[in-house]
Gaussian input, Z-matrix of N, CA and C with variables (Angstrom, degrees):
# hf/3-21g

backbone

0 1
 N
 C     1     B1
 C     2     B2     1     A1
 N     3     B3     2     A2     1     D1
 C     4     B4     3     A3     2     D2
 C     5     B5     4     A4     3     D3
 N     6     B6     5     A5     4     D4
 C     7     B7     6     A6     5     D5
 C     8     B8     7     A7     6     D6
 N     9     B9     8     A8     7     D7
 C    10    B10     9     A9     8     D8
 C    11    B11    10    A10     9     D9
 N    12    B12    11    A11    10    D10
 C    13    B13    12    A12    11    D11
 C    14    B14    13    A13    12    D12
 N    15    B15    14    A14    13    D13
 C    16    B16    15    A15    14    D14
 C    17    B17    16    A16    15    D15
 N    18    B18    17    A17    16    D16
 C    19    B19    18    A18    17    D17
 C    20    B20    19    A19    18    D18
 N    21    B21    20    A20    19    D19
 C    22    B22    21    A21    20    D20
 C    23    B23    22    A22    21    D21
 N    24    B24    23    A23    22    D22
 C    25    B25    24    A24    23    D23
 C    26    B26    25    A25    24    D24
 N    27    B27    26    A26    25    D25
 C    28    B28    27    A27    26    D26
 C    29    B29    28    A28    27    D27
 N    30    B30    29    A29    28    D28
 C    31    B31    30    A30    29    D29
 C    32    B32    31    A31    30    D30
 N    33    B33    32    A32    31    D31
 C    34    B34    33    A33    32    D32
 C    35    B35    34    A34    33    D33
 N    36    B36    35    A35    34    D34
 C    37    B37    36    A36    35    D35
 C    38    B38    37    A37    36    D36
 N    39    B39    38    A38    37    D37
 C    40    B40    39    A39    38    D38
 C    41    B41    40    A40    39    D39
 N    42    B42    41    A41    40    D40
 C    43    B43    42    A42    41    D41
 C    44    B44    43    A43    42    D42
 N    45    B45    44    A44    43    D43
 C    46    B46    45    A45    44    D44
 C    47    B47    46    A46    45    D45
 N    48    B48    47    A47    46    D46
 C    49    B49    48    A48    47    D47
 C    50    B50    49    A49    48    D48
 N    51    B51    50    A50    49    D49
 C    52    B52    51    A51    50    D50
 C    53    B53    52    A52    51    D51
 N    54    B54    53    A53    52    D52
 C    55    B55    54    A54    53    D53
 C    56    B56    55    A55    54    D54
 N    57    B57    56    A56    55    D55
 C    58    B58    57    A57    56    D56
 C    59    B59    58    A58    57    D57
 N    60    B60    59    A59    58    D58
 C    61    B61    60    A60    59    D59
 C    62    B62    61    A61    60    D60
 N    63    B63    62    A62    61    D61
 C    64    B64    63    A63    62    D62
 C    65    B65    64    A64    63    D63
 N    66    B66    65    A65    64    D64
 C    67    B67    66    A66    65    D65
 C    68    B68    67    A67    66    D66
 N    69    B69    68    A68    67    D67
 C    70    B70    69    A69    68    D68
 C    71    B71    70    A70    69    D69
 N    72    B72    71    A71    70    D70
 C    73    B73    72    A72    71    D71
 C    74    B74    73    A73    72    D72
 N    75    B75    74    A74    73    D73
 C    76    B76    75    A75    74    D74
 C    77    B77    76    A76    75    D75
 N    78    B78    77    A77    76    D76
 C    79    B79    78    A78    77    D77
 C    80    B80    79    A79    78    D78
 N    81    B81    80    A80    79    D79
 C    82    B82    81    A81    80    D80
 C    83    B83    82    A82    81    D81
 N    84    B84    83    A83    82    D82
 C    85    B85    84    A84    83    D83
 C    86    B86    85    A85    84    D84
 N    87    B87    86    A86    85    D85
 C    88    B88    87    A87    86    D86
 C    89    B89    88    A88    87    D87
 N    90    B90    89    A89    88    D88
 C    91    B91    90    A90    89    D89
 C    92    B92    91    A91    90    D90
 N    93    B93    92    A92    91    D91
 C    94    B94    93    A93    92    D92
 C    95    B95    94    A94    93    D93
 N    96    B96    95    A95    94    D94
 C    97    B97    96    A96    95    D95
 C    98    B98    97    A97    96    D96
 N    99    B99    98    A98    97    D97
 C   100   B100    99    A99    98    D98
 C   101   B101   100   A100    99    D99
 N   102   B102   101   A101   100   D100
 C   103   B103   102   A102   101   D101
 C   104   B104   103   A103   102   D102
 N   105   B105   104   A104   103   D103
 C   106   B106   105   A105   104   D104
 C   107   B107   106   A106   105   D105
 N   108   B108   107   A107   106   D106
 C   109   B109   108   A108   107   D107
 C   110   B110   109   A109   108   D108
 N   111   B111   110   A110   109   D109
 C   112   B112   111   A111   110   D110
 C   113   B113   112   A112   111   D111
 N   114   B114   113   A113   112   D112
 C   115   B115   114   A114   113   D113
 C   116   B116   115   A115   114   D114
 N   117   B117   116   A116   115   D115
 C   118   B118   117   A117   116   D116
 C   119   B119   118   A118   117   D117
 N   120   B120   119   A119   118   D118
 C   121   B121   120   A120   119   D119
 C   122   B122   121   A121   120   D120
 N   123   B123   122   A122   121   D121
 C   124   B124   123   A123   122   D122
 C   125   B125   124   A124   123   D123
 N   126   B126   125   A125   124   D124
 C   127   B127   126   A126   125   D125
 C   128   B128   127   A127   126   D126
 N   129   B129   128   A128   127   D127
 C   130   B130   129   A129   128   D128
 C   131   B131   130   A130   129   D129
 N   132   B132   131   A131   130   D130
 C   133   B133   132   A132   131   D131
 C   134   B134   133   A133   132   D132
 N   135   B135   134   A134   133   D133
 C   136   B136   135   A135   134   D134
 C   137   B137   136   A136   135   D135
 N   138   B138   137   A137   136   D136
 C   139   B139   138   A138   137   D137
 C   140   B140   139   A139   138   D138
 N   141   B141   140   A140   139   D139
 C   142   B142   141   A141   140   D140
 C   143   B143   142   A142   141   D141
 N   144   B144   143   A143   142   D142
 C   145   B145   144   A144   143   D143
 C   146   B146   145   A145   144   D144
 N   147   B147   146   A146   145   D145
 C   148   B148   147   A147   146   D146
 C   149   B149   148   A148   147   D147
 N   150   B150   149   A149   148   D148
 C   151   B151   150   A150   149   D149
 C   152   B152   151   A151   150   D150
 N   153   B153   152   A152   151   D151
 C   154   B154   153   A153   152   D152
 C   155   B155   154   A154   153   D153
 N   156   B156   155   A155   154   D154
 C   157   B157   156   A156   155   D155
 C   158   B158   157   A157   156   D156
 N   159   B159   158   A158   157   D157
 C   160   B160   159   A159   158   D158
 C   161   B161   160   A160   159   D159
 N   162   B162   161   A161   160   D160
 C   163   B163   162   A162   161   D161
 C   164   B164   163   A163   162   D162
 N   165   B165   164   A164   163   D163
 C   166   B166   165   A165   164   D164
 C   167   B167   166   A166   165   D165
 N   168   B168   167   A167   166   D166
 C   169   B169   168   A168   167   D167
 C   170   B170   169   A169   168   D168
 N   171   B171   170   A170   169   D169
 C   172   B172   171   A171   170   D170
 C   173   B173   172   A172   171   D171
 N   174   B174   173   A173   172   D172
 C   175   B175   174   A174   173   D173
 C   176   B176   175   A175   174   D174
 N   177   B177   176   A176   175   D175
 C   178   B178   177   A177   176   D176
 C   179   B179   178   A178   177   D177
 N   180   B180   179   A179   178   D178
 C   181   B181   180   A180   179   D179
 C   182   B182   181   A181   180   D180
 N   183   B183   182   A182   181   D181
 C   184   B184   183   A183   182   D182
 C   185   B185   184   A184   183   D183
 N   186   B186   185   A185   184   D184
 C   187   B187   186   A186   185   D185
 C   188   B188   187   A187   186   D186
 N   189   B189   188   A188   187   D187
 C   190   B190   189   A189   188   D188
 C   191   B191   190   A190   189   D189
 N   192   B192   191   A191   190   D190
 C   193   B193   192   A192   191   D191
 C   194   B194   193   A193   192   D192
 N   195   B195   194   A194   193   D193
 C   196   B196   195   A195   194   D194
 C   197   B197   196   A196   195   D195
 N   198   B198   197   A197   196   D196
 C   199   B199   198   A198   197   D197
 C   200   B200   199   A199   198   D198
 N   201   B201   200   A200   199   D199
 C   202   B202   201   A201   200   D200
 C   203   B203   202   A202   201   D201
 N   204   B204   203   A203   202   D202
 C   205   B205   204   A204   203   D203
 C   206   B206   205   A205   204   D204
 N   207   B207   206   A206   205   D205
 C   208   B208   207   A207   206   D206
 C   209   B209   208   A208   207   D207
 N   210   B210   209   A209   208   D208
 C   211   B211   210   A210   209   D209
 C   212   B212   211   A211   210   D210
 N   213   B213   212   A212   211   D211
 C   214   B214   213   A213   212   D212
 C   215   B215   214   A214   213   D213
 N   216   B216   215   A215   214   D214
 C   217   B217   216   A216   215   D215
 C   218   B218   217   A217   216   D216
 N   219   B219   218   A218   217   D217
 C   220   B220   219   A219   218   D218
 C   221   B221   220   A220   219   D219
 N   222   B222   221   A221   220   D220
 C   223   B223   222   A222   221   D221
 C   224   B224   223   A223   222   D222
 N   225   B225   224   A224   223   D223
 C   226   B226   225   A225   224   D224
 C   227   B227   226   A226   225   D225
 N   228   B228   227   A227   226   D226
 C   229   B229   228   A228   227   D227
 C   230   B230   229   A229   228   D228
 N   231   B231   230   A230   229   D229
 C   232   B232   231   A231   230   D230
 C   233   B233   232   A232   231   D231
 N   234   B234   233   A233   232   D232
 C   235   B235   234   A234   233   D233
 C   236   B236   235   A235   234   D234
 N   237   B237   236   A236   235   D235
 C   238   B238   237   A237   236   D236
 C   239   B239   238   A238   237   D237
 N   240   B240   239   A239   238   D238
 C   241   B241   240   A240   239   D239
 C   242   B242   241   A241   240   D240
 N   243   B243   242   A242   241   D241
 C   244   B244   243   A243   242   D242
 C   245   B245   244   A244   243   D243
 N   246   B246   245   A245   244   D244
 C   247   B247   246   A246   245   D245
 C   248   B248   247   A247   246   D246
 N   249   B249   248   A248   247   D247
 C   250   B250   249   A249   248   D248
 C   251   B251   250   A250   249   D249
 N   252   B252   251   A251   250   D250
 C   253   B253   252   A252   251   D251
 C   254   B254   253   A253   252   D252
 N   255   B255   254   A254   253   D253
 C   256   B256   255   A255   254   D254
 C   257   B257   256   A256   255   D255
 N   258   B258   257   A257   256   D256
 C   259   B259   258   A258   257   D257
 C   260   B260   259   A259   258   D258
 N   261   B261   260   A260   259   D259
 C   262   B262   261   A261   260   D260
 C   263   B263   262   A262   261   D261
 N   264   B264   263   A263   262   D262
 C   265   B265   264   A264   263   D263
 C   266   B266   265   A265   264   D264
 N   267   B267   266   A266   265   D265
 C   268   B268   267   A267   266   D266
 C   269   B269   268   A268   267   D267
 N   270   B270   269   A269   268   D268
 C   271   B271   270   A270   269   D269
 C   272   B272   271   A271   270   D270
 N   273   B273   272   A272   271   D271
 C   274   B274   273   A273   272   D272
 C   275   B275   274   A274   273   D273
 N   276   B276   275   A275   274   D274
 C   277   B277   276   A276   275   D275
 C   278   B278   277   A277   276   D276
 N   279   B279   278   A278   277   D277
 C   280   B280   279   A279   278   D278
 C   281   B281   280   A280   279   D279
 N   282   B282   281   A281   280   D280
 C   283   B283   282   A282   281   D281
 C   284   B284   283   A283   282   D282
 N   285   B285   284   A284   283   D283
 C   286   B286   285   A285   284   D284
 C   287   B287   286   A286   285   D285
 N   288   B288   287   A287   286   D286
 C   289   B289   288   A288   287   D287
 C   290   B290   289   A289   288   D288
 N   291   B291   290   A290   289   D289
 C   292   B292   291   A291   290   D290
 C   293   B293   292   A292   291   D291
 N   294   B294   293   A293   292   D292
 C   295   B295   294   A294   293   D293
 C   296   B296   295   A295   294   D294
 N   297   B297   296   A296   295   D295
 C   298   B298   297   A297   296   D296
 C   299   B299   298   A298   297   D297
 N   300   B300   299   A299   298   D298
 C   301   B301   300   A300   299   D299
 C   302   B302   301   A301   300   D300
 N   303   B303   302   A302   301   D301
 C   304   B304   303   A303   302   D302
 C   305   B305   304   A304   303   D303
 N   306   B306   305   A305   304   D304
 C   307   B307   306   A306   305   D305
 C   308   B308   307   A307   306   D306
 N   309   B309   308   A308   307   D307
 C   310   B310   309   A309   308   D308
 C   311   B311   310   A310   309   D309
 N   312   B312   311   A311   310   D310
 C   313   B313   312   A312   311   D311
 C   314   B314   313   A313   312   D312
 N   315   B315   314   A314   313   D313
 C   316   B316   315   A315   314   D314
 C   317   B317   316   A316   315   D315
 N   318   B318   317   A317   316   D316
 C   319   B319   318   A318   317   D317
 C   320   B320   319   A319   318   D318
 N   321   B321   320   A320   319   D319
 C   322   B322   321   A321   320   D320
 C   323   B323   322   A322   321   D321
 N   324   B324   323   A323   322   D322
 C   325   B325   324   A324   323   D323
 C   326   B326   325   A325   324   D324
 N   327   B327   326   A326   325   D325
 C   328   B328   327   A327   326   D326
 C   329   B329   328   A328   327   D327

   B1=1.5411
   B2=1.5687
   B3=1.4304
   B4=1.4895
   B5=1.4487
   B6=1.2619
   B7=1.4055
   B8=1.5613
   B9=1.2456
   B10=1.4528
   B11=1.4832
   B12=1.4075
   B13=1.4642
   B14=1.6173
   B15=1.1989
   B16=1.5384
   B17=1.5194
   B18=1.3009
   B19=1.4782
   B20=1.4210
   B21=1.5224
   B22=1.4828
   B23=1.5654
   B24=1.1875
   B25=1.4560
   B26=1.5293
   B27=1.2101
   B28=1.4363
   B29=1.5799
   B30=1.3098
   B31=1.4225
   B32=1.5548
   B33=1.4070
   B34=1.4364
   B35=1.5023
   B36=1.2251
   B37=1.4904
   B38=1.5231
   B39=1.2340
   B40=1.4068
   B41=1.6340
   B42=1.2399
   B43=1.4853
   B44=1.5253
   B45=1.2724
   B46=1.4660
   B47=1.5647
   B48=1.2994
   B49=1.4141
   B50=1.5307
   B51=1.2693
   B52=1.4266
   B53=1.6234
   B54=1.2801
   B55=1.3604
   B56=1.5512
   B57=1.3633
   B58=1.5682
   B59=1.4159
   B60=1.2885
   B61=1.5088
   B62=1.4965
   B63=1.4002
   B64=1.4331
   B65=1.5518
   B66=1.2446
   B67=1.5008
   B68=1.5645
   B69=1.2522
   B70=1.4246
   B71=1.4399
   B72=1.2567
   B73=1.4758
   B74=1.5474
   B75=1.3488
   B76=1.4184
   B77=1.4974
   B78=1.2862
   B79=1.5123
   B80=1.4997
   B81=1.3509
   B82=1.4340
   B83=1.6297
   B84=1.3024
   B85=1.4830
   B86=1.4670
   B87=1.2726
   B88=1.4192
   B89=1.6206
   B90=1.2811
   B91=1.4219
   B92=1.3664
   B93=1.4201
   B94=1.4636
   B95=1.3876
   B96=1.3642
   B97=1.5043
   B98=1.5276
   B99=1.2748
   B100=1.5055
   B101=1.6277
   B102=1.3601
   B103=1.4211
   B104=1.3385
   B105=1.4423
   B106=1.4663
   B107=1.5303
   B108=1.3430
   B109=1.4323
   B110=1.5161
   B111=1.3391
   B112=1.3928
   B113=1.5885
   B114=1.3460
   B115=1.5220
   B116=1.4618
   B117=1.2798
   B118=1.5343
   B119=1.5231
   B120=1.3522
   B121=1.3726
   B122=1.6300
   B123=1.2955
   B124=1.5258
   B125=1.5183
   B126=1.3280
   B127=1.4845
   B128=1.6391
   B129=1.3891
   B130=1.4440
   B131=1.6390
   B132=1.3017
   B133=1.3895
   B134=1.5458
   B135=1.2322
   B136=1.3967
   B137=1.5144
   B138=1.2385
   B139=1.4371
   B140=1.4854
   B141=1.4043
   B142=1.5745
   B143=1.4314
   B144=1.3240
   B145=1.5277
   B146=1.5642
   B147=1.3563
   B148=1.4208
   B149=1.5964
   B150=1.3241
   B151=1.4137
   B152=1.5159
   B153=1.4814
   B154=1.4589
   B155=1.5754
   B156=1.2459
   B157=1.5259
   B158=1.4206
   B159=1.3194
   B160=1.4862
   B161=1.4759
   B162=1.3359
   B163=1.4526
   B164=1.5766
   B165=1.2630
   B166=1.4406
   B167=1.5498
   B168=1.3478
   B169=1.4504
   B170=1.5681
   B171=1.2597
   B172=1.5638
   B173=1.5146
   B174=1.2828
   B175=1.4400
   B176=1.5856
   B177=1.2993
   B178=1.4071
   B179=1.6076
   B180=1.2503
   B181=1.3753
   B182=1.6063
   B183=1.3380
   B184=1.4267
   B185=1.4116
   B186=1.2848
   B187=1.5069
   B188=1.5889
   B189=1.2709
   B190=1.5251
   B191=1.5443
   B192=1.1933
   B193=1.4703
   B194=1.5679
   B195=1.3023
   B196=1.5275
   B197=1.3863
   B198=1.3580
   B199=1.4071
   B200=1.5116
   B201=1.2870
   B202=1.4628
   B203=1.5610
   B204=1.3506
   B205=1.4663
   B206=1.4804
   B207=1.4271
   B208=1.4768
   B209=1.5332
   B210=1.4094
   B211=1.4061
   B212=1.4913
   B213=1.3017
   B214=1.4797
   B215=1.4743
   B216=1.2556
   B217=1.4733
   B218=1.5227
   B219=1.3744
   B220=1.4499
   B221=1.5080
   B222=1.3912
   B223=1.5003
   B224=1.5158
   B225=1.3652
   B226=1.5064
   B227=1.5649
   B228=1.2795
   B229=1.4173
   B230=1.5949
   B231=1.3326
   B232=1.5012
   B233=1.4728
   B234=1.3749
   B235=1.3761
   B236=1.6168
   B237=1.3404
   B238=1.4637
   B239=1.5560
   B240=1.3679
   B241=1.4577
   B242=1.5477
   B243=1.3690
   B244=1.4427
   B245=1.5375
   B246=1.3923
   B247=1.3544
   B248=1.5535
   B249=1.4691
   B250=1.4631
   B251=1.5188
   B252=1.4018
   B253=1.4903
   B254=1.5588
   B255=1.3005
   B256=1.4391
   B257=1.5384
   B258=1.4324
   B259=1.4385
   B260=1.4631
   B261=1.2364
   B262=1.5258
   B263=1.5632
   B264=1.2534
   B265=1.5362
   B266=1.4657
   B267=1.3362
   B268=1.4539
   B269=1.5551
   B270=1.2926
   B271=1.4466
   B272=1.5447
   B273=1.4051
   B274=1.4788
   B275=1.6533
   B276=1.4675
   B277=1.4835
   B278=1.5954
   B279=1.2696
   B280=1.6297
   B281=1.4586
   B282=1.2741
   B283=1.4582
   B284=1.6038
   B285=1.3615
   B286=1.5258
   B287=1.3911
   B288=1.3812
   B289=1.5833
   B290=1.5512
   B291=1.3151
   B292=1.5929
   B293=1.4940
   B294=1.3580
   B295=1.5511
   B296=1.4771
   B297=1.2121
   B298=1.5035
   B299=1.5215
   B300=1.3990
   B301=1.4162
   B302=1.4479
   B303=1.4608
   B304=1.4219
   B305=1.5253
   B306=1.3209
   B307=1.5356
   B308=1.6087
   B309=1.2029
   B310=1.4582
   B311=1.6082
   B312=1.2517
   B313=1.4234
   B314=1.6389
   B315=1.3065
   B316=1.4613
   B317=1.5748
   B318=1.2730
   B319=1.4341
   B320=1.5062
   B321=1.3802
   B322=1.4799
   B323=1.5486
   B324=1.3825
   B325=1.4073
   B326=1.4972
   B327=1.3628
   B328=1.5301
   B329=1.4649
   A1=103.38
   A2=103.48
   A3=121.80
   A4=115.46
   A5=120.76
   A6=131.55
   A7=109.18
   A8=117.24
   A9=120.98
   A10=115.25
   A11=115.47
   A12=118.84
   A13=107.55
   A14=118.49
   A15=127.82
   A16=105.45
   A17=116.15
   A18=125.52
   A19=110.00
   A20=114.32
   A21=119.99
   A22=108.55
   A23=117.86
   A24=127.13
   A25=107.43
   A26=119.09
   A27=128.36
   A28=105.05
   A29=120.58
   A30=123.65
   A31=110.00
   A32=117.68
   A33=123.42
   A34=111.20
   A35=116.62
   A36=123.93
   A37=109.95
   A38=117.38
   A39=122.39
   A40=111.22
   A41=110.81
   A42=120.66
   A43=108.31
   A44=118.08
   A45=124.84
   A46=107.98
   A47=116.73
   A48=124.77
   A49=109.10
   A50=119.78
   A51=121.50
   A52=112.79
   A53=119.70
   A54=125.26
   A55=116.56
   A56=109.34
   A57=111.66
   A58=119.60
   A59=119.01
   A60=120.03
   A61=104.84
   A62=110.33
   A63=119.30
   A64=106.15
   A65=120.93
   A66=121.59
   A67=114.67
   A68=119.67
   A69=121.63
   A70=112.09
   A71=123.64
   A72=124.23
   A73=107.91
   A74=119.09
   A75=121.03
   A76=113.41
   A77=114.18
   A78=121.00
   A79=109.07
   A80=120.14
   A81=124.57
   A82=106.25
   A83=116.38
   A84=112.57
   A85=115.20
   A86=115.56
   A87=117.27
   A88=109.62
   A89=117.41
   A90=122.08
   A91=114.28
   A92=117.28
   A93=119.84
   A94=118.65
   A95=117.47
   A96=120.03
   A97=110.10
   A98=119.38
   A99=121.51
   A100=110.01
   A101=114.39
   A102=120.91
   A103=117.09
   A104=113.21
   A105=123.75
   A106=113.20
   A107=114.51
   A108=121.78
   A109=115.19
   A110=115.07
   A111=118.69
   A112=109.16
   A113=114.59
   A114=116.92
   A115=105.53
   A116=111.04
   A117=119.82
   A118=106.79
   A119=119.01
   A120=125.51
   A121=107.50
   A122=105.75
   A123=116.27
   A124=111.22
   A125=110.31
   A126=113.24
   A127=107.41
   A128=108.48
   A129=113.07
   A130=111.38
   A131=118.36
   A132=117.14
   A133=118.28
   A134=120.49
   A135=122.58
   A136=112.08
   A137=115.62
   A138=120.93
   A139=119.99
   A140=112.95
   A141=118.61
   A142=112.98
   A143=120.82
   A144=120.22
   A145=107.18
   A146=119.04
   A147=124.39
   A148=106.88
   A149=119.82
   A150=120.32
   A151=117.27
   A152=115.05
   A153=115.68
   A154=106.48
   A155=120.55
   A156=117.50
   A157=118.58
   A158=119.58
   A159=122.01
   A160=110.26
   A161=117.89
   A162=117.80
   A163=108.51
   A164=116.27
   A165=120.54
   A166=118.70
   A167=111.92
   A168=123.25
   A169=111.72
   A170=115.76
   A171=123.28
   A172=107.53
   A173=121.44
   A174=130.56
   A175=104.88
   A176=114.59
   A177=120.88
   A178=113.65
   A179=118.11
   A180=129.09
   A181=110.69
   A182=114.13
   A183=121.10
   A184=111.47
   A185=123.19
   A186=125.10
   A187=114.99
   A188=112.60
   A189=114.24
   A190=109.74
   A191=114.80
   A192=119.60
   A193=110.03
   A194=114.10
   A195=115.91
   A196=116.40
   A197=117.90
   A198=124.62
   A199=105.85
   A200=117.48
   A201=123.51
   A202=108.67
   A203=118.04
   A204=126.11
   A205=107.71
   A206=113.31
   A207=115.75
   A208=105.18
   A209=119.08
   A210=124.87
   A211=99.20
   A212=117.70
   A213=120.22
   A214=107.08
   A215=113.78
   A216=128.54
   A217=111.03
   A218=117.97
   A219=119.08
   A220=114.20
   A221=118.43
   A222=118.79
   A223=108.42
   A224=116.56
   A225=111.25
   A226=104.80
   A227=113.84
   A228=121.13
   A229=108.33
   A230=112.60
   A231=120.14
   A232=113.64
   A233=117.05
   A234=116.50
   A235=120.22
   A236=107.92
   A237=115.68
   A238=112.57
   A239=114.12
   A240=118.57
   A241=112.13
   A242=118.85
   A243=125.80
   A244=110.72
   A245=114.76
   A246=123.42
   A247=115.72
   A248=106.73
   A249=112.68
   A250=111.82
   A251=112.61
   A252=117.45
   A253=96.85
   A254=122.77
   A255=121.66
   A256=104.86
   A257=110.18
   A258=116.74
   A259=112.68
   A260=125.01
   A261=131.55
   A262=106.80
   A263=114.34
   A264=124.08
   A265=106.17
   A266=115.05
   A267=124.52
   A268=105.48
   A269=109.77
   A270=125.36
   A271=109.77
   A272=116.87
   A273=116.83
   A274=110.22
   A275=108.52
   A276=114.95
   A277=108.47
   A278=110.74
   A279=109.33
   A280=109.08
   A281=120.72
   A282=122.05
   A283=109.56
   A284=113.43
   A285=116.52
   A286=109.76
   A287=121.42
   A288=122.05
   A289=105.67
   A290=117.41
   A291=118.47
   A292=107.89
   A293=116.01
   A294=113.39
   A295=113.57
   A296=118.27
   A297=119.59
   A298=106.38
   A299=120.30
   A300=117.37
   A301=116.97
   A302=116.53
   A303=122.59
   A304=115.84
   A305=112.80
   A306=118.42
   A307=102.20
   A308=123.39
   A309=124.57
   A310=109.67
   A311=116.09
   A312=127.78
   A313=108.25
   A314=113.58
   A315=117.60
   A316=111.53
   A317=116.26
   A318=121.83
   A319=119.54
   A320=109.41
   A321=121.34
   A322=112.11
   A323=116.09
   A324=123.16
   A325=110.62
   A326=113.61
   A327=118.75
   A328=108.05
   D1=-120.66
   D2=-171.22
   D3=-100.11
   D4=31.92
   D5=-178.25
   D6=-62.99
   D7=143.52
   D8=168.93
   D9=-75.01
   D10=146.39
   D11=-178.87
   D12=-98.71
   D13=134.38
   D14=-175.09
   D15=-107.77
   D16=127.76
   D17=175.17
   D18=-132.98
   D19=119.56
   D20=-178.63
   D21=-92.98
   D22=149.04
   D23=173.65
   D24=-141.61
   D25=-174.08
   D26=-177.37
   D27=-72.77
   D28=108.32
   D29=174.46
   D30=60.27
   D31=31.17
   D32=178.97
   D33=-151.59
   D34=143.56
   D35=172.28
   D36=-129.22
   D37=118.03
   D38=176.56
   D39=-104.30
   D40=126.05
   D41=176.34
   D42=-108.28
   D43=116.42
   D44=-171.12
   D45=-116.55
   D46=145.87
   D47=166.84
   D48=-65.10
   D49=148.88
   D50=-179.05
   D51=-79.08
   D52=33.99
   D53=179.59
   D54=-113.62
   D55=19.48
   D56=-176.69
   D57=75.57
   D58=13.60
   D59=178.40
   D60=-87.39
   D61=118.98
   D62=177.18
   D63=-158.22
   D64=-176.85
   D65=178.93
   D66=-55.79
   D67=-34.99
   D68=172.41
   D69=-63.94
   D70=-40.81
   D71=175.78
   D72=-65.39
   D73=-35.86
   D74=176.56
   D75=-63.02
   D76=-40.56
   D77=179.30
   D78=-64.49
   D79=-45.02
   D80=-179.89
   D81=-65.70
   D82=-42.64
   D83=-178.22
   D84=-70.05
   D85=-37.10
   D86=-176.46
   D87=-73.89
   D88=-35.08
   D89=172.76
   D90=-57.97
   D91=-42.28
   D92=176.54
   D93=-77.80
   D94=-40.39
   D95=-177.27
   D96=-74.32
   D97=-31.14
   D98=-173.76
   D99=-100.97
   D100=0.59
   D101=-176.75
   D102=43.49
   D103=51.36
   D104=177.22
   D105=-66.60
   D106=138.91
   D107=168.19
   D108=-89.81
   D109=-23.93
   D110=-173.72
   D111=-156.14
   D112=159.22
   D113=177.90
   D114=-154.67
   D115=155.98
   D116=169.10
   D117=-130.45
   D118=125.44
   D119=-177.36
   D120=-120.79
   D121=129.38
   D122=175.83
   D123=-116.59
   D124=125.57
   D125=-178.20
   D126=-145.86
   D127=155.12
   D128=-174.82
   D129=-131.02
   D130=11.71
   D131=175.97
   D132=-143.50
   D133=179.16
   D134=-173.57
   D135=-67.47
   D136=-26.56
   D137=173.06
   D138=-71.19
   D139=-6.53
   D140=168.86
   D141=-91.08
   D142=-2.74
   D143=-170.01
   D144=-68.02
   D145=-31.92
   D146=-177.18
   D147=-63.26
   D148=-43.93
   D149=179.42
   D150=-69.44
   D151=-33.99
   D152=176.92
   D153=-72.38
   D154=-35.69
   D155=170.12
   D156=-64.21
   D157=-30.76
   D158=175.90
   D159=-71.95
   D160=-35.36
   D161=178.67
   D162=-66.11
   D163=-43.47
   D164=173.68
   D165=-52.46
   D166=-46.64
   D167=176.08
   D168=-63.11
   D169=-42.47
   D170=178.85
   D171=-66.51
   D172=-39.96
   D173=-179.28
   D174=-63.59
   D175=-56.55
   D176=-176.91
   D177=-57.70
   D178=-26.70
   D179=-178.85
   D180=-85.71
   D181=-11.54
   D182=-172.78
   D183=67.71
   D184=24.42
   D185=177.31
   D186=-91.01
   D187=-10.98
   D188=-170.88
   D189=-169.39
   D190=135.65
   D191=168.90
   D192=-91.75
   D193=131.09
   D194=-175.27
   D195=-154.01
   D196=164.09
   D197=-173.66
   D198=-137.81
   D199=124.91
   D200=170.82
   D201=-95.36
   D202=129.49
   D203=177.48
   D204=-119.60
   D205=124.59
   D206=176.40
   D207=-97.05
   D208=135.62
   D209=178.53
   D210=-98.57
   D211=109.03
   D212=-169.37
   D213=-97.94
   D214=139.44
   D215=173.67
   D216=-138.50
   D217=174.61
   D218=-176.80
   D219=-59.66
   D220=-21.25
   D221=-175.79
   D222=-105.87
   D223=18.06
   D224=-170.85
   D225=-73.83
   D226=144.19
   D227=177.63
   D228=-76.67
   D229=134.59
   D230=-179.02
   D231=-54.28
   D232=-34.37
   D233=178.48
   D234=-68.09
   D235=-17.30
   D236=174.56
   D237=-75.07
   D238=-44.68
   D239=177.62
   D240=-67.60
   D241=-29.00
   D242=175.22
   D243=-66.18
   D244=-36.26
   D245=-165.43
   D246=-85.85
   D247=-25.69
   D248=-175.75
   D249=-87.72
   D250=162.32
   D251=-174.88
   D252=-84.70
   D253=-41.75
   D254=-170.24
   D255=-136.15
   D256=165.67
   D257=178.98
   D258=-129.24
   D259=146.55
   D260=168.52
   D261=-117.34
   D262=147.77
   D263=-178.18
   D264=-95.44
   D265=89.22
   D266=168.01
   D267=80.25
   D268=175.29
   D269=-174.87
   D270=-66.33
   D271=-29.48
   D272=-177.60
   D273=-58.89
   D274=-38.31
   D275=-178.27
   D276=-66.28
   D277=-34.21
   D278=-177.70
   D279=-55.61
   D280=-46.77
   D281=-176.57
   D282=-58.33
   D283=-43.24
   D284=-179.88
   D285=-67.85
   D286=-35.95
   D287=-177.34
   D288=-69.64
   D289=-40.08
   D290=-178.08
   D291=-66.47
   D292=-41.87
   D293=175.89
   D294=-65.87
   D295=-34.52
   D296=178.92
   D297=-69.22
   D298=-47.49
   D299=178.14
   D300=-55.81
   D301=-48.18
   D302=173.04
   D303=-49.76
   D304=-41.06
   D305=-176.73
   D306=-74.43
   D307=-43.72
   D308=-175.42
   D309=-62.16
   D310=-43.45
   D311=-178.33
   D312=-67.70
   D313=-43.71
   D314=176.08
   D315=-62.97
   D316=-46.33
   D317=172.61
   D318=-49.40
   D319=-47.75
   D320=176.31
   D321=-59.52
   D322=-41.98
   D323=-173.10
   D324=-74.94
   D325=-32.47
   D326=-173.81
   D327=-80.80

């Protein structure tokens, strides 16, 4: 019936309603409601796979340009690295990536 769905990740437990509400649903909803042209999603766990798949779906429909980035650590699920477009080595590289992105966008705007 209406049982909750449980998803385990690294140091995280997601409990979801059985109506398909997950990070992929959130990506679809945000893209539609905010009329996004593009997005970048960073994730490091099994629970992020739904968002990576949603970005792929939206791109294949021509509804959104997007990039999925896996933040890889020793416990990263193989499916995460397979599903992502790019990978960063741990949280330390996330900061460097965001600084690079900020700099690149600043240069384009100037």
